[in-house]
C-alpha positions as CSV (number, residue, x, y, z in Angstrom):
1,X,0.0,0.0,0.0
2,X,2.8,2.4,0.8
3,X,4.3,2.0,-2.7
4,X,1.1,3.0,-4.3
5,X,0.7,6.0,-2.0
6,X,4.2,7.1,-2.7
7,X,3.7,7.0,-6.5
8,X,0.3,8.6,-6.5
9,X,1.3,11.3,-4.1
10,X,4.3,12.4,-6.2
11,X,2.1,12.5,-9.3
12,X,-0.7,14.5,-7.6
13,X,1.8,17.0,-6.2
14,X,3.6,17.4,-9.5
15,X,0.4,17.8,-11.6
16,X,-1.1,20.1,-9.0
17,X,1.9,22.4,-9.0
18,X,2.1,22.3,-12.8
19,X,-1.6,23.2,-13.1
20,X,-1.1,26.1,-10.6
21,X,1.8,27.5,-12.6
22,X,-0.1,27.0,-15.9
23,X,-3.1,29.0,-14.6
24,X,-0.9,31.7,-13.1
25,X,1.4,32.2,-16.1
26,X,-1.2,31.2,-18.8
27,X,1.1,28.6,-20.4
28,X,-1.3,25.6,-20.5
29,X,-0.4,22.6,-20.7
30,X,3.4,23.0,-20.6
31,X,4.1,23.2,-16.9
32,X,1.6,20.5,-16.1
33,X,3.3,18.1,-18.6
34,X,6.8,19.0,-17.2
35,X,5.8,18.6,-13.6
36,X,3.9,15.4,-14.4
37,X,7.2,13.9,-15.7
38,X,9.1,15.2,-12.7
39,X,6.4,13.8,-10.3
40,X,6.6,10.4,-12.1
41,X,10.3,10.4,-11.8
42,X,10.2,11.4,-8.1
43,X,7.5,8.7,-7.4
44,X,9.6,6.0,-9.1
45,X,12.6,7.1,-7.1
46,X,10.6,6.9,-3.9
47,X,9.3,3.5,-4.8
48,X,12.9,2.4,-5.5
49,X,14.0,3.7,-2.1
50,X,11.2,1.8,-0.3
51,X,12.0,-1.4,-2.2
52,X,15.7,-1.1,-1.4
53,X,14.8,-0.3,2.3
54,X,16.8,2.9,2.2
55,X,14.0,5.1,3.4
56,X,12.5,3.1,6.2
57,X,11.7,5.9,8.6
58,X,12.4,9.5,9.4
59,X,16.0,9.8,10.6
60,X,16.8,6.2,9.4
61,X,20.5,5.6,9.1
62,X,22.2,2.3,8.5
63,X,24.7,1.4,11.1
64,X,28.3,0.7,10.0
65,X,29.3,-2.8,10.8
66,X,32.8,-3.1,12.3
67,X,35.2,-4.8,9.9
68,X,38.2,-6.9,10.8
69,X,40.5,-3.9,10.6
70,X,38.7,-2.2,13.6
71,X,39.9,-2.9,17.1
72,X,37.9,-2.9,20.3
73,X,39.4,0.5,21.2
74,X,38.1,1.9,17.9
75,X,34.6,0.8,18.9
76,X,34.7,2.3,22.4
77,X,35.6,5.7,21.0
78,X,38.7,6.2,23.3
């Protein structure tokens, strides 16, 4: 469900902003088409991030796993 919401929300925001600019600047339909494409790209990028588990939650950051080159003192921060 989240993937569908991410994609649709990006499209709605892009088209809405494009329609607003078109009505304000009297340039129909150019801004709507441009922001539709930008919204579609942003929606696909958001879906990709969700699928790759890179945007799990606000403030989400992957922990670095200590490698064999790190010693115990490096982990303690001393």
